[in-house]
KEFI-891663 format. One record per residue (C-alpha): residue number from 1; residue in three letters; x, z, y. Coordinates in pm, whole numbers, plus 32768, in hexadecimal, padded with zeros to 4 digits. Example, Ala and Ser with C-alpha at 12.3 -4.5 7.8 and 13.67 -1.06 7.14 Angstrom:
BEGIN
{seq = 1 type = ALA east = 84CE up = 830C north = 7E3E} $
{seq = 2 type = SER east = 8557 up = 82CA north = 7F96} $
***
This chain:
BEGIN
{seq = 1 type = MET east = 801D up = 8008 north = 800D} $
{seq = 2 type = THR east = 8080 up = 7FA8 north = 813E} $
{seq = 3 type = TYR east = 805B up = 80C1 north = 8274} $
{seq = 4 type = HIS east = 8038 up = 7FBB north = 838F} $
{seq = 5 type = PHE east = 7F86 up = 7E95 north = 840B} $
{seq = 6 type = THR east = 8050 up = 7D92 north = 849D} $
{seq = 7 type = THR east = 8033 up = 7C3F north = 8570} $
{seq = 8 type = LYS east = 8111 up = 7B8A north = 8673} $
{seq = 9 type = VAL east = 8082 up = 7B3B north = 87A8} $
{seq = 10 type = SER east = 80DC up = 7A46 north = 88C6} $
{seq = 11 type = ASP east = 80E3 up = 7B27 north = 89E8} $
{seq = 12 type = PRO east = 81F7 up = 7B7F north = 8A9D} $
{seq = 13 type = PHE east = 8267 up = 7D01 north = 8A0A} $
{seq = 14 type = ASP east = 81E5 up = 7D85 north = 8B4A} $
{seq = 15 type = GLN east = 809E up = 7CBA north = 8B44} $
{seq = 16 type = ALA east = 8082 up = 7CFE north = 89E6} $
{seq = 17 type = ILE east = 8057 up = 7E8C north = 8A45} $
{seq = 18 type = GLU east = 7F52 up = 7E34 north = 8B31} $
{seq = 19 type = ARG east = 7E97 up = 7D71 north = 8A79} $
{seq = 20 type = VAL east = 7EA5 up = 7E7F north = 8912} $
{seq = 21 type = THR east = 7E51 up = 7F87 north = 8A14} $
{seq = 22 type = ALA east = 7CFD up = 7EAF north = 8A6D} $
{seq = 23 type = VAL east = 7CAB up = 7E41 north = 8923} $
{seq = 24 type = LEU east = 7CD8 up = 7FC3 north = 88AE} $
{seq = 25 type = LYS east = 7C15 up = 802C north = 89BF} $
{seq = 26 type = ASP east = 7AB7 up = 7F2D north = 8975} $
{seq = 27 type = ALA east = 7B04 up = 7FBC north = 87ED} $
{seq = 28 type = GLY east = 7AC3 up = 8132 north = 8874} $
{seq = 29 type = PHE east = 7C4D up = 81A1 north = 88B5} $
{seq = 30 type = GLY east = 7CDC up = 821B north = 89F1} $
{seq = 31 type = VAL east = 7E41 up = 8263 north = 89B9} $
{seq = 32 type = LEU east = 7ED3 up = 8392 north = 8A22} $
{seq = 33 type = THR east = 8051 up = 8338 north = 8A05} $
{seq = 34 type = THR east = 8118 up = 821C north = 8A02} $
{seq = 35 type = ILE east = 8270 up = 825E north = 89AD} $
{seq = 36 type = ASP east = 8393 up = 8169 north = 8A36} $
{seq = 37 type = VAL east = 8489 up = 817D north = 890F} $
{seq = 38 type = LYS east = 8580 up = 80A6 north = 8998} $
{seq = 39 type = ALA east = 85A0 up = 816F north = 8AB5} $
{seq = 40 type = THR east = 85AF up = 82BC north = 8A21} $
{seq = 41 type = LEU east = 86CD up = 8232 north = 8934} $
{seq = 42 type = LYS east = 8789 up = 81B5 north = 8A6B} $
{seq = 43 type = LYS east = 8775 up = 82F3 north = 8B18} $
{seq = 44 type = LYS east = 87C6 up = 83DF north = 89F7} $
{seq = 45 type = ILE east = 88BD up = 832F north = 8909} $
{seq = 46 type = ASP east = 8925 up = 81F7 north = 89D9} $
{seq = 47 type = ALA east = 8880 up = 811B north = 88E8} $
{seq = 48 type = ASP east = 87E9 up = 7FD5 north = 8901} $
{seq = 49 type = ILE east = 86B5 up = 7F6B north = 8828} $
{seq = 50 type = ASN east = 85BB up = 7E42 north = 888A} $
{seq = 51 type = PRO east = 8493 up = 7ED2 north = 8962} $
{seq = 52 type = TYR east = 83DC up = 7F98 north = 8891} $
{seq = 53 type = THR east = 8296 up = 8040 north = 88F8} $
{seq = 54 type = ILE east = 81F1 up = 8129 north = 8856} $
{seq = 55 type = LEU east = 806B up = 815E north = 88BC} $
{seq = 56 type = GLY east = 7F99 up = 82AB north = 882C} $
{seq = 57 type = ALA east = 7E64 up = 8238 north = 8824} $
{seq = 58 type = CYS east = 7D44 up = 833D north = 87C5} $
{seq = 59 type = ASN east = 7BB6 up = 82F0 north = 87D7} $
{seq = 60 type = PRO east = 7B30 up = 8428 north = 8846} $
{seq = 61 type = SER east = 7A17 up = 843C north = 8747} $
{seq = 62 type = PHE east = 7AB5 up = 841B north = 8639} $
{seq = 63 type = ALA east = 7BB2 up = 8504 north = 8676} $
{seq = 64 type = LEU east = 7AE0 up = 85FF north = 8699} $
{seq = 65 type = LYS east = 7A2C up = 85CE north = 852C} $
{seq = 66 type = ALA east = 7B8A up = 85BE north = 847C} $
{seq = 67 type = ILE east = 7BEA up = 8715 north = 8542} $
{seq = 68 type = GLN east = 7A7C up = 87C4 north = 84E3} $
{seq = 69 type = ALA east = 7AE8 up = 8723 north = 8358} $
{seq = 70 type = GLU east = 7C6B up = 87A8 north = 836E} $
{seq = 71 type = SER east = 7CBC up = 8883 north = 846F} $
{seq = 72 type = LYS east = 7E45 up = 8816 north = 8434} $
{seq = 73 type = ILE east = 7DF6 up = 86C5 north = 8472} $
{seq = 74 type = GLY east = 7E81 up = 86A2 north = 85A7} $
{seq = 75 type = THR east = 7FE0 up = 86A3 north = 8531} $
{seq = 76 type = MET east = 7F78 up = 8520 north = 84DA} $
{seq = 77 type = LEU east = 7ECD up = 84EC north = 8611} $
{seq = 78 type = PRO east = 7ED0 up = 83DD north = 86DE} $
{seq = 79 type = CYS east = 7EB7 up = 82BA north = 862F} $
{seq = 80 type = ASN east = 8010 up = 81CB north = 8685} $
{seq = 81 type = VAL east = 802D up = 8095 north = 86FC} $
{seq = 82 type = ILE east = 8168 up = 8003 north = 8725} $
{seq = 83 type = VAL east = 81AE up = 7ED9 north = 880F} $
{seq = 84 type = GLN east = 8332 up = 7E59 north = 87CE} $
{seq = 85 type = GLN east = 83E7 up = 7D32 north = 8834} $
{seq = 86 type = LEU east = 849A up = 7C83 north = 86F8} $
{seq = 87 type = ASP east = 860B up = 7BB4 north = 8710} $
{seq = 88 type = ASN east = 859D up = 7AA8 north = 8730} $
{seq = 89 type = GLY east = 84B4 up = 7AE2 north = 885C} $
{seq = 90 type = ASP east = 8362 up = 7AEC north = 879F} $
{seq = 91 type = VAL east = 8284 up = 7BFD north = 87DF} $
{seq = 92 type = GLU east = 81E9 up = 7CF8 north = 86AF} $
{seq = 93 type = VAL east = 80D2 up = 7E03 north = 86CC} $
{seq = 94 type = SER east = 8086 up = 7EBB north = 85A6} $
{seq = 95 type = ALA east = 7F94 up = 7FE2 north = 856E} $
{seq = 96 type = VAL east = 7FCC up = 812C north = 84AF} $
{seq = 97 type = ASP east = 7ED0 up = 8100 north = 8359} $
{seq = 98 type = PRO east = 7DD7 up = 8232 north = 836D} $
{seq = 99 type = MET east = 7DD4 up = 8230 north = 81E7} $
{seq = 100 type = ALA east = 7F33 up = 81EB north = 81A1} $
{seq = 101 type = SER east = 7F6F up = 8336 north = 8274} $
{seq = 102 type = MET east = 7E47 up = 83FD north = 8200} $
{seq = 103 type = GLN east = 7EB9 up = 83C4 north = 806F} $
{seq = 104 type = ALA east = 7F66 up = 8502 north = 8080} $
{seq = 105 type = ILE east = 7E23 up = 85F7 north = 8100} $
{seq = 106 type = GLU east = 7D4B up = 8612 north = 7FF1} $
{seq = 107 type = ASN east = 7BE4 up = 861D north = 80B5} $
{seq = 108 type = PRO east = 7B0A up = 854A north = 8043} $
{seq = 109 type = ALA east = 7A3B up = 8555 north = 81BC} $
{seq = 110 type = LEU east = 7B81 up = 8509 north = 825D} $
{seq = 111 type = GLY east = 7BC5 up = 83D6 north = 815D} $
{seq = 112 type = GLU east = 7A4F up = 836E north = 8203} $
{seq = 113 type = ILE east = 7ABD up = 83CF north = 8361} $
{seq = 114 type = ALA east = 7BF8 up = 82D5 north = 8311} $
{seq = 115 type = ALA east = 7B50 up = 81CB north = 82A8} $
{seq = 116 type = GLU east = 7A94 up = 818A north = 83BC} $
{seq = 117 type = VAL east = 7BCC up = 81C3 north = 84C1} $
{seq = 118 type = GLN east = 7C56 up = 80CF north = 83B1} $
{seq = 119 type = ALA east = 7B71 up = 7FC9 north = 8409} $
{seq = 120 type = LEU east = 7BAD up = 7FFA north = 8564} $
{seq = 121 type = MET east = 7CE2 up = 7FC7 north = 8580} $
{seq = 122 type = LYS east = 7D11 up = 7E93 north = 8479} $
{seq = 123 type = GLY east = 7C12 up = 7DD2 north = 8594} $
{seq = 124 type = VAL east = 7CFE up = 7E52 north = 86B6} $
{seq = 125 type = ILE east = 7E04 up = 7DA2 north = 8602} $
{seq = 126 type = ASP east = 7D36 up = 7C9B north = 858C} $
{seq = 127 type = LYS east = 7CF0 up = 7C33 north = 8709} $
{seq = 128 type = LEU east = 7E0D up = 7C46 north = 8774} $
***
């Protein structure tokens, strides 16, 4: 089982982030965090990598249901979506597959929630 959904987009890197954020919003997700991994690694350890940003996406309704079903689920929230520029210049977007990340938790109620979020995340990637 793969742990992510991935697609390539034709947008330049910065525009891809804006587009992903808009498509997430249309699917009911807000972006709680934006981590510029390239800038962080450059600042902390003087490492150079291609542009790479992690968006922490959250659907409040599903987050509430998940917390009510499993109080420690916050250790696995929010759903991460990455936008990265590959060595050849292409831009790729990947989203976590919530079903894969919930495999370790034996809670049927949480599995149902993860399946719903999985469909939404797959839909986001498919719309890009």
